[in-house]
C-alpha positions, 0 to 999 in steps of 0.5 A: 500500500502506498503512503497516504500522508507525507510531510510535516503537516500529514497532508499530501500536496497536489504535486505529491498526489500526482507523483504517487498516482503516476507511479500507481498507474505506471505512467511517466509525466510525459505519458500523462501529458500526452494523454492530456494532449499537452506538452510535458513542459507545460504539465510540469509547470502546472504540477510545480504550481499545483494550480488545477481546476476541478475539471482538470483534476477530473480529466487527470484522474481519467487519464490515470485510469482513476476517479478524482475526488480530491484524491484518487481511487483506483479500480482495486479500491486503493485511495490516495488522499 
């Protein structure tokens, strides 16, 4: 099972959630960018700032093969929140 919480605050950042979700989905940031129809540098910059709309996060979840809900739920029931 992946770590649910990281850092001093005990709450993962969106950057940490996306990194772990990509590892779980076994895809690179480059592959995620392709699935989202954007350049890898553009996605990398967006991840760095952590600024995504709810609609964008839902699309990212779909690209990962997961469901977005302020975290990620995978078909096997594992959650990253």
